[in-house]
KOLTIDO-453191 format. One record per atom (N, C-alpha, C): y, z, x negated. Coordinates in steps of 0.05 Angstrom, whole numbers, plus 5000, padded with zeros to 4 digits. Layout:
BEGIN
YZX;...
REM end
This chain:
BEGIN
281488605830;281388345818;281688115839;280488165863;280687955884;283587925893;284988155897;287788135905;289487995884;288988055858;290387935837;289887635836;287387555842;286687265843;288187125865;288387255889;289787125912;292787095905;293887305892;296787285884;297187065864;295287035845;295486825825;295486555838;293686515858;293586255872;296086205887;297186405901;299586365917;301986305899;302186435876;304386385857;304286105845;301885995844;301585735831;301885495849;302285545874;302485325893;304685375913;306785225911;309185265928;308485215958;306685035964;305984965991;304185176004;303085365988;301385575998;298585476005;297085656018;294285606025;293685706053;291785576066;290685686091;288685906083;288086066103;286086286099;283386166090;282685946103;280085816096;280085716067;282385596058;282485506030;282285736011;283585956017;283386185999;280586305999;279186296022;276486386023;274686216006;275085946008;273385765992;273885805962;276385845954;277085865926;276086135914;275986335930;275086605920;272286675926;270986505942;268186555949;267886795968;269886845984;269787066003;269886976032;269187156050;269287096078;272187086088;272686926109;275386896120;276487156128;274887326141;275887586150;276687766127;275287746105;275987896081;278687806070;279187546069;281787446060;283987536079;283487536105;285587626124;286287916119;284288086113;284888366107;286388386080;285688226061;286988226035;289988146037;290487946053;293287856057;294888076071;293588216090;294988436103;295688666083;293788726065;294188936045;296488846026;296488596018;298588506000;301288526012;301388476038;303988476052;304888756060;303088916073;303889166085;303789396065;301989396046;301689616027;302789566000;302689315991;303689245964;306489125965;307489065989;310288965992;310688685982;308588525979;308988245970;310288075992;312287915985;313787766006;312287516015;310287556033;308787326043;310087216068;309686966073;310686836097;308586646107;308186636133;306286456145;307886226158;307185986150;308585746160;306485536166;306185476193;304385266202;301485316191;300685566194;297985636187;297485676157;299585656141;299285686112;300785926102;299586076084;300886306073;302286236047;304886306046;306586246022;307586506011;307886515985;309186735971;312086655966;313886805980;316686735978;317686785950;318986585939;320286615913;323186695917;323886925906;326687005909;328486815893;330586725907;332486545894;334286705876;334286645851;335886795831;338686675832;340686855835;343386775835;344686805808;346886675803;348186695778;349186975773;349087075748;349987345742;352987375746;353787615754;356587675759;357787845737;360287785731;361787965713;363788115731;363388365734;364988525752;366788725738;369088765749;370788985739;369689245751;370589475741;369789725751;370389755781;372689665789;373489685817;371789505835;371089275825;369389095840;366489205843;365489325822;362889455823;362989695842;365189845842;365490065860;365389975889;366689745895;366789635922;363889555931;362389435913;359589355920;357889605924;358289805908;356790055910;357290185937;359890215945;360490345970;359590175994;359789905992;358889736013;355889766018;354389765996;351489795998;350690076009;352090285999;351590556009;352190576039;354390456047;355190466075;353090326092;352090096084;350089946099;347490116101;346790246079;344290406080;344490656096;346890776097;347291006114;347090946144;347690696151;347590616179;345190426184;343090476169;340590316173;338290516173;336490496192;334290676193;331790556181;332090326168;329790186156;330090206125;327890256112;327890246083;328289956073;329889926053;330489656043;330189656012;327989566002;327589565973;329489385958;330489175971;332388995959;335089125955;335889285975;338389435972;338189645951;335889775949;335489975928;335689845900;334489615897;334689475872;337489375866;338989305887;341789225883;343389465871;342889705882;344289935871;343489995842;340989945836;340089985808;341589785789;341989545799;343389345782;346389425779;347589535800;350289625798;350489855779;348490035779;348390265761;348390185732;347089965726;346889875698;349489795686;351489715702;353989625691;356189835695;355490055707;357590265711;357890425686;360290545682;360690715658;358690945657;358091025633;355991225628;356491485644;358991555649;359691805662;358591815691;358391575704;357491575732;354891425735;353891315714;351491145716;349091285728;348591535718;346391685728;346591755757;349091805766;349491875794;348891635812;349691395804;349091155819;346191095819;344891135795;341991085793;340491275811;341291525811;339991725828;340191655858;342591545866;342891455893;340991235900;340591055881;338690835885;335890935888;335091125872;332391235874;331891385900;333991515910;333691645936;333191445958;334591215957;334191005976;331290895974;330390865950;327690745945;325490915957;325891175962;323791345973;323591326004;325491186016;325391166046;322791016054;321991086079;319590946090;320190646092;318190486085;318490196084;317090066107;318489916123;317389766146;316889486136;314389426131;313789156120;314388936139;314088976165;314588766185;317588706186;319288926186;322188886187;323088736161;321988826138;322788696113;321988406113;319588346124;318788066124;320587896142;321388006165;323187856182;325887816169;326888026156;329487996143;329387796120;327187786106;326887596084;326887306095;325487266117;325386996129;328086916140;329487106153;332087046164;334086986142;334087146121;335987106099;335486836085;332886776082;332186516069;333186286086;332686296112;333586076130;336586066132;337886296132;340886306133;342086176109;340986246085;342186136060;341585836057;339385746068;338585466065;339485296089;340685416109;341485286134;339085136146;336985296151;334585206163;334285336190;333185196209;332785296236;330485496237;330785706254;328785916257;327385896284;324785956284;323385986309;322586286311;323586416331;323086706335;321286746359;319586946356;318287066379;319787326383;321287346406;323287556409;322787706435;322887966433;322488136457;325288246465;326388136486;328988226495;328788506508;331088646509;331088916520;330088906549;328289086555;327289106583;325088916590;324388726571;322288536577;319788596561;317488636574;315088716560;313888496542;314388246549;313088026534;315187876518;314487806493;316387656477;316587366486;318887236478;319386966486;319986806461;319186556460;319786386437;322586276439;324086306417;326886226416;327386076390;328785846392;329585696369;332585736364;333285816340;335985896335;336985796308;339485726306;340785656281;342185916271;341286026249;342486286239;345186236225;347286356237;349986326226;350886566210;349886806218;350987046205;348987276209;349187476191;347587726193;349587956194;349488116214;351488326219;350188596225;350888816210;349889076217;351589206238;350389396252;351889546273;351289846269;353389996266;353090286261;352290436287;352790316310;352390456335;349590556338;347590386333;344890456336;343190416312;344390416288;342890366263;341390106265;342689886272;341389636278;342489416261;340989196258;341788956244;341488716263;343488546265;343388326284;343588056269;342287856281;342487576273;344387446294;346387316284;348287176302;347986876297;347586726318;347286436314;347286286340;346986026338;346885856361;343985826370;343485916394;340785906406;340385636419;338685476409;338085216422;336585266448;335185486450;333685546474;335685606497;337785756491;339785836512;342085636513;342485476492;344785296492;347385436488;347385656474;349885806470;349585996446;351886116437;351786306415;350586566426;348786686410;347386936418;347087126394;346587376401;345887566381;342987656385;341587696363;338787786365;338388026347;337488246359;336888486344;334388446327;334588476301;332388416283;329988596290;330488846298;328389036304;326688946328;327688756344;326188656367;324688396362;324888296337;323488046330;320588116325;318787966339;315987996335;314987826312;315987586310;315387416287;317687216283;317887126258;320086946250;318886726232;319486476238;318486256222;320786066216;321086006190;323185816182;322085536185;323485366200;322685096206;323784906185;322684676181;323684486161;326384356168;327184376193;329584246202;332084386193;334084236183;336684346174;338684336196;340784486194;343084486213;345684516197;347784456210;350484486198;352084696214;353284886200;354985086214;357484946222;358384966247;360884836256;363284926239;365084736234;367484796218;369185016231;369085026258;370785226271;369485496275;367085536264;365785796266;367285996249;368186216262;369686426248;368586696258;366986826241;365687076250;367687296257;369887306243;371887506249;373287456276;373787206282;374987136308;372987186330;370387126325;368387166345;368087466352;368187636332;367787926337;370388076341;372587936343;375188066346;375388236371;373988156392;373988306417;371788516419;369988516399;367588686401;368388966391;367089166403;367289436392;365189476371;362789356376;360689366357;359789076351;357888986368;356788726364;356988546389;357788656412;358088506437;360888386438;360988116439;363587986442;363887856469;366187746474;366687606500;369487666509;369987626535;372587666546;373187966546;375288046533;375888326530;377288446555;376888706558;378188856579;380089066567;382289116581;384089316571;382889596574;382789746552;381690016553;383990206545;384490406562;386590606556;385290876556;385791026534;384591286530;386691486523;386691716537;388591936531;387092146515;388192216491;386992416474;388692666473;387392896473;388893146473;390393186447;392293366447;393993426424;392293526401;389993666407;388293786386;386993566368;386493326379;385193126363;386992886358;389492906366;391392676363;391592586334;391692776316;391892716287;389592546278;387192606289;384792466281;384892176291;385792146316;385991876328;387991706312;390191826304;392391666291;391691586262;389891726249;389391666221;387491436216;386291336238;384291126235;384990876252;384390646241;384790396257;381990336269;381790396295;379190376308;378490086317;380589926323;380089656333;382489486326;381989226319;384289046312;386489026333;385789066358;387689026380;389189286388;388689506374;389589766384;392589806381;393689966399;396390076397;396190366405;397890536393;397890816399;400690906408;400791036430;403291146441;403191456439;405191566426;405391856423;407091966445;406092166460;407592286482;408792546472;410892646486;412392876477;410693136474;408593166490;406993406488;404793396467;404993196449;402993166428;400593006435;400292936460;398092766469;398592476460;396492326455;396792046447;395091876466;395991626471;394591436488;393891196471;391291146468;390290916453;389590696472;390790456466;390390226483;389189996466;387189866476;385989646461;384489456481;383989216472;382489016488;379788986476;377689056491;374989076481;373088946500;371088806490;368788706505;366488906501;364788936521;362489106518;363089406523;363389476549;363989746556;361789946549;359389846547;357190026539;357590136511;358489966493;358890056465;361190246463;363490166474;365790346472;365390606488;363790586509;363090826525;361591036508;359890946491;358491136473;360491286456;362391136445;364391266428;366091456443;366891386467;368591556484;367091816489;364491806495;362892046501;362892236477;362992126453;362892296429;365292486427;367492436441;369792606440;369692826461;367792826479;367593026499;370093036517;370993286523;373293306541;375993276527;375893196501;378393146487;379492866493;377892706507;378592426513;378292376543;380292256555;380192186583;380591886586;378891756601;379091466605;381091416628;383191266621;385191186641;384490916653;383390736637;382590466646;380490366626;378690196636;378490076663;377290276683;377790226709;376890416729;373890446731;372390226724;369490246726;368290426704;369590426680;368690606659;369290896667;371690936678;372391206687;370491306709;369791136728;367891206749;365191276738;364291116718;361691156706;361491436693;363691506678;363691766664;363991996685;365391946706;365692156727;362892216739;361392006746;358792046758;356892186738;357092106713;355492236692;356192526689;358792586690;359692866688;358593036711;358492926735;357393066758;354393126754;352992926744;350192966740;349693176719;351293176697;350993376676;351693656687;353693666704;354393926716;352094046732;350793866748;348493956763;346194036745;345893886724;343593946706;343994216692;346394276684;346994526669;347894756686;347894726713;348794936731;346995176731;344495136725;342495356725;341195376698;340095616692;338795646666;336595446661;336095386636;333995196629;331295296637;329695116648;326995186655;325095126632;323295306626;321395256604;319795006609;319194866588;317594616591;314794686601;313894536620;311294576630;309194456612;307294616606;305094516589;302694436606;301594216600;299294126615;296894306611;295794406632;293494586630;291094446618;289894566599;287494456586;284994586596;283094426603;280594536614;278894636591;277994886594;276294996574;273394906579;272094836558;269294766561;267695016567;265894996586;264195236592;262595326568;262495586565;260895696542;257995616545;256695576523;253895506523;252295746535;250395686553;248895906565;247196056545;246896316550;245296476532;242396406537;240596506521;237696446525;236796556551;237796796559;236896916584;237896746608;240496656606;241496486628;239996226629;239296116606;237795866606;235095896619;233896126615;231296176627;231496186657;233696336667;234096366695;234696096709;236095926694;236695676706;234495476705;232395526689;230195336686;228495316711;
REM end
């Protein structure tokens, strides 16, 4: 009843309440209200947001209904499925989107689409990630500035960052989702991995997306999410996998040269050698890096380390010795020790 009362209060007031105000209205202690708010958010999945010390219940903005053709519905279905396959976070909103698509699909495939939605709905739910995504999406759609507490890679402590959210982009490389925008803190365009956000707050200040912002142009040099000045990458693939290389367009800048012995050379201009390096490694010895020299040297050193590692049989994992507690003394031993 108390949780229902708190929800009723939050639904009835757009400006939200402080913890103290909720405590006064329900006749409960502040600590009890704090626990209740945590339960509503983490266990019941209610979309709460804290803004300037006040708790608000996010109202989902209802969009106009769509009339889709079968092919358009199919495109949305595949796009949602693709996003979910490359995301390691449960997303109840994506699951509900699939359910909505299922409702308009022909009867012959409706149950299959609905079953796919139910499978997604059973994934583990990360309330913190969902809360951050909700705040980011809301700020993005309203063109409102965000204040993030963000933990950069390799840094133990988070840093406060003020950013104008321009775009949300998934990355298949590490099952990650990124916020792309102008960081007022850094004074430049930046990417922020949503999984590294400690907290996100939508500020009242609005911003305007520059007219010349073009997400496709920005990411044209990226292999995944890292953009910038591209480097020429040349890769030689063996004849055994040449057919696989030729059937896919891996990057907008690519060109493929077929050699007489069946070998192919893939050339492209890419920023972010770390990302393309992961992909190169997935081909094993079927792919040889011709350029750039630093990527070739990096893989050579790694190959030498791997050769040393696998030169001898695997050693069994060492288990930490556990100390056994001494057995309780018998009555006779106890007497002797007395």
